[in-house]
N, C-alpha and C positions, 0 to 999 in steps of 0.2 A: 657479441660489445664491438668487435673491431673493425667489422665491419658495416655496420652500424655508423663509426665514428669517423671513419673512413667517407660516408657516401653524403657529413655533415660539413656544408661549405658556408663561405662568407659569399663567396661571388653572387652576384645579379642573380636572379632566377626569375628571369619575364611571366610563365605562367603564376608562378607565387605573385609576382608582383598586382597581377591582372585579379588574379582571386582575390587579397587582399583589397586592393580598390574599388572594386565591387562589394564587396562586405562591408567597408566601413562606407556606402554609399547608400548599399538597403539599409542600412541600420537609419538610417533620415527618412525611407518610406515607413519603417518602424515608428519610427518617435512620433513624426507627423500624425500618422492615423491614432498614435494613444493622444493625443493633443486632443484631437477636432474629434475623438471618442470623451474625452475627456469634459469638454468644453461644449456640449451637447448635450451632457449627462445622461450617455448611454453607460455608463461601467456595468450597468445592473439589466442589461438589455437581453441576457442570458442569468437565469440565477443558478445554475448547474456550473462547473470544471470536472474536468477539462474540454471534456463535451461543448457542446451549444443545445439547449432541449434535447440532449441526448444523443446528436451527431453530428459529425462534421462537415454536414452540409444542412442544416435546420430550414423547416421551413419559412419561408419567408423574408431569410435574409436579403436576398437581392433587391428585392422593395420596398424593405421597410427602410427608413434611413440608421434608423437606431443600431437594430439587429445589421446592418450591414457594416455602421463602423467599430462595433465589440468585434463580430465576428471576422473582419479581415484585419482587425489587429492581432487578433488570436493566431491567425494563420500567419501571418507575415511573423510573427515571433516566433513560431516553429520553425520556419525556414531560416530565422536568422540561429538557432539553436543549432538547427542542421549545419549551415554555411559557418559556424565559431568552431563545431567541431571537426569541420574538412580541415580549417586554418590551423589548428591547433594540431591535428594529423601529420599535416604536411611540415610545419614548423618542426615539429618535433624526429622527423625522422629526416632531413634536408637541410635543416636550419645550428648552424655552429656556436649561434652568439646565447649562450646558456641565458641572459637577463630577458631576450626578446621571445627565450620559447617560454619563458615564467609570467612573462608580460600577456600572452596566448593564455598560460591559463588559468590569470586571473579575470581577464576578457571571460570564458567556458562559466566557470565558478561564479561570474558575476548575472550571466545569462540563466544558467539553471534557477538559480535564487529568484532572480527577475519574476523567474515564470512561478514558481511555489509562490513570490508574496502576491502576482496576479488575482492568483487561484483564487488563496486564502481572502485577498481584497472583496470575490464575491460570496464565497463562503462562509464568511463571518461580516457581513454586511449587517445582517437583521438584530446583534450581540449588543446590545448597548453600554458607554464607559460610563458609569456614574462621576458626573462633578461635569463632566465635556457633553458639547451640542454635536458630539461626530457618534457613529458608534465604530466598535474596534475593525471593523472592515473598511471605514475610510477614511480611519487614522494610517491603515497601508497606502494610503496613496504617498504620504512623506517618502517615508523611504522608496518607493516605486519611483518616483519621481528625480529622486537624489539619484539614485542607483542608472537609472537611467543615462543620464549625464556621464557618469564616471564611463560606465561601458561607451560610450560616442568616443571617447578620449581613449579608450586603451587601443579601437580599435583605427582612429586614426591615428596613434604611435606607432602602430604595428607597420598598418598599411607603408606612413611616410620610412618606417626602418626597412622597408621590403625594397626601397625606389633603387633605379640606380644612379639617383646623383646622394642619394646617403649615403650610399654603400661604394664608387667608385671617388668620390670625388669629396669625402673624409669632411661630411658636414662638424659643422665645432659642435661635440654633444652637449656642454655648459649651455651653452644659448640656444638649443632647441629645447633641454630640458626645463633651462625657465620660461621661456613662451609654453610648454606644452604645460607647465606648473599654473601659470599664469592663467591663460584658457580654461582648466579644471575648478580653478581657485571660484571663476568668475562663473561659471555656471553651476557649483556647487552654492557661492551666494546667493546666485541669480533662484536655484531650485525652495531653499532656503526660507528665503524670503517670499516665493510665491504661495510655499506650504502656513508662513506666518499669518499671509493675508486673509488667506482662506477658511483658518481656524479663526481669528478676530471677527474674520467678516460674518461667521455661524453663529461666533459668540454675541455679536453687538448686540444691545437694548436702546430703544429709545431713549433720546437724554433726559426724560420726562422724570418727575418724580414717581415711584411705585410701590405699594407694601400690597403683600397679601393679606388677604381676608375670611373670614368664615361670621355665618349668624345665619339669623331667622327673620325671615321676611315679618314685619305686622301688618305693615299695609301698606295699600299703595296708591299712588295720587296719581293717576291715568292722566287729569288735565296736566298740570307739571312737569310730568315726565319722570318722577321721582316715585322711589320707594323709600320707605322706611323700614331701616333695619336694624335687631340689634345686634352687635355684633360683637367676638370675641375679643381679647385684649391683642392689639397688636405690638409687639415685643419689643422695646428701646423706641415706638413711637407715642400710642396712644393704650388708654386702658379702655377696658371693656364698656359701652357705652352704648343708647340707640342714638342713628344719625338716619338725615335725609342725604338718601346720594340721587345725582342726575343718572337715569341708561337713557339706552337706544330705545327705538319705537320698537325693534325682536325680543330685546329683552324685558319690556314692557309688558310688552301681549303674550308673552310667556312666565309672567312673575304671578302666583300666588301665595295670599297668606297663609302664615305658619308653614311655607320650603324654608327648608334648611339651603343654604349656598355657599357656595367657594369663588371668590372674586379676587379682579385685584381692585385696588381704591388708588385713582391718580387726583391727589389736590389739583385745582387751579390757581393761580395768580390772584384770582376773584374772591377765596374763601371758598368757591363751592368743590363736592367731591365728587368725584363722579365714580360707579362702579363699570367694568369690561372682564370681557371673559368671563362673565357668568357659567358654572357649571351648579348642577348637584352636589352637595357636600356631599365626601367620600363615606361616610357614616351613613348614607340613606341606603334605602330598600333598591334603589334604582340602583345607584353606584356600584354596589355590589355584585347587579346581577352585571352589567358591563364590565365588572371587572374580573368576573368569573368567566364570561364566555372569551377578553382577553387573553387570560389564562390560559384555555383552553385551547385558543388560536394560536399561542404558544407553541403549546407542547405539539400541536399538531403539525405546526411546519418543523419545529427541530425531528420530531421521529420521521416525518417524509427527509427532510435532508436536502442531497443533491435532488432530489426527486419532489420536491417542494412545487413547483410548475404543474398548473393543469390543465391538461391539453385539451382539445377538445374530445368530448364526451367522457370526461370527467364530471365527477358529482362537486359542485360549488363547496364548501367550507363552511360548518356552521360559525356563526360571528354572535354578537350582540352590542347593539351601538346605537347611539340616541339621534333621533331625524327632528326637523327644524321645530317643531312643537316642544321638545324637550320630553317625547317618550321613549322608552327602550322599545327596539327593532330589533326582533331574533330573524334568524334565516327561517326559522320554521315559521314565521305569519304568510311567508311564499311558497310554501310549499301547494302543491294544486293550481298552482299559476306560473305562466309563464312573465320570464320576469328581464329587462333588459338595464345591466349595469354599465357604467363609466365611471373612471375618477375625474373632479375638476379640484380648485378650489376658488374663492370669490372674487383673490384680488389678481386673476392673472389678467395679466396687459395685453396679452397676444389676442387679437381679435380672432385669430385664423384657430385660436386651441383652444379654451375651457366654453367662451362667448360660442363658439361655433355648434362645441360640443351640445350646448345646452339649447342650442336656439335647434336643434336635428332633434335633440329627444321633443320637444314641444312638436317640432313635424310629425315624429314619429306617434305621437301620440293624439293628435290631429288624423294623422290616417287611417292608425291602428282601429279609432272609433269609425269613421266610414265604414272602413273594411267590415267592419261587426265581430272585431276581437276584443274578445267580453273579460277575459281573462287574466289582463295583460297589467303589470307591474313594474317603472320605471324606479330609478333607484342611480342617484350619482352621491361619489363616495368622497369627501373630504384630500384633498392631496393635504393639507396645510392644518389638522388639527390642532394647533396650537393654537391659530387665530381665527379660527371658522367654529367656532361656541352653537348651540340648537339656537340662538338670538342668531347669530350672526345671519346664518343660511335661512330666519322665517325673513331677515333685513331682504337677503338674497334673492329668493322667491316672490317676493312682494312687489319687489320692484320693479320683474319684469313680469311681471302678473299672471306667474304659471299656477295653473290647477294644480294644485295637489292632494284631488280625489285620488288618483294612481300614479301620485311623482313624489318621491319622495326624496330628500338630500339628508345624508350621514355622518355621521363624524363621535369621535370617542377618544380612545386611549393610542398617543403616538404609536405603538408598538402591537397595536391590532391593526391599525391601518399601514405600519411597515408588512405584517407578516399577510396581511392584504394583497399589499402589492406585489412582493414576493410569491405571491400563490398563482399571482392573475399575470405574474409577466408587463409590470409598471414600473417605469424609473421614474424616479422622486427624488431630487437632490440641489439643495440652496448652493447656491453661486454668492455669497452675501445675502442682499437683500433679493435674490431673484428665484424664483424657482423653477430650477428645469425638468422638464419633465417629457415623458410621451403620452401618447391617448390610446387607449382599448376600451373596444364595444364590444361589451358581452351580451348573447340573448341564451339564456339560459331557462331547457324545456321546463312541465310544469314536473318533471320526474326529479328537479335539479339539478341535471345535469347540463351541463355546457356544450349548446346546438352547434353555436355559429362562433365566430370571432371577426374582427377588422380591427387591424393596429391604423396607428394615423388617424387622419382628420378626413381623409378622401374616402366616403362609403354613402351610398345615397338611402337616406330615410325608407325610400320604397319597396328597394332591395330587403329590409329587413322587416318589412310588414308582409312580405310575398311570402319570407320566413316562417312565419308563425301561423300558429294552428288556430282555423278558426270555429 
């Protein structure tokens, strides 16, 4: 112990100072990559942890921007952890200032905790938290972001304390501590502010008045785009009664007399009432089938755990969703057929994303027919089930003149969609009102196994058709 104590000094150590300085510089690379990963919604580019798709060098991470961002962040974080371990060992062996050694230990504890939180952010992504518009994994972004800024401050403090100017010229400790404290407080408040805004944006609702409603369609007035519905009591607002409701073209086309529905009622200043977000009532047999499919899919994702992501060659999972006609569609319907699958949402504003993906599916449909592919089905699954109801999907298909003979648009429970995203390796996260997401296109063979996969929007319809069995 004596020899260890005598080896500890307060003198300037150039090599240690350089190492601490490099560590405080490297942390900005790590934070920048983390910010970039979050800004493009790539936090779930890989559904497993600590490896990425089971590998330290996963396929496609150098060509897909989302995978590159997330995997680079993970690799940089691992290097940062090793740097911090080296810094702690070096200081513990050579540095006499006890407070500085303890400061480095705190930095090591935080970087290890950050790794665990980052991993749990991925592994707990699909677990919903009642009453919140974020999953448990998404909520972990808040402490992850705050601790990152604390860690930056600690590393900078260690690096400054190792400099020649601090040691030999006696920097005024009180002023330095106050300045460091101000910087830390500013960063922490900034982190809390960002986290608060993200949560508020995710939970934001339109300013208009809305009420959940359940009832039975009694009559359809197509000329006036009106449904006559006998609805149940809307507690605190309206007793049970029969009323007329305006609806969209898509909802009007799907409506049937005697059908039980749930929806949102939107009163207007003109005294009219409109129904939006129309779904089959939860108590119908169709809704029961979809709910059972969602539960089975949830259990399957949970059972697979870290191996939830399905590689090329694996079978696609069973599911039960609604199509654009309101019918329940199960994976069994596509057995014995070739299936092309992607994920889009109808409100996507970026021309090179969902609109381009839909256009390419339409091109595949035409090329496949010309090539004599007779057993092809195309399926686009929504990324935004809260908005994309069967009626909205029907409007989307009709407005684009899409031939739905073998082209279906699917929607359903949010939990089912999230589980499919996890199993197919697709990222989708709301940032305020903007849904940031990746694009993935899958070709499934007649046996129900993934035969080919293309990530991103740069793929050629002719290439997919060439891979199909004629």
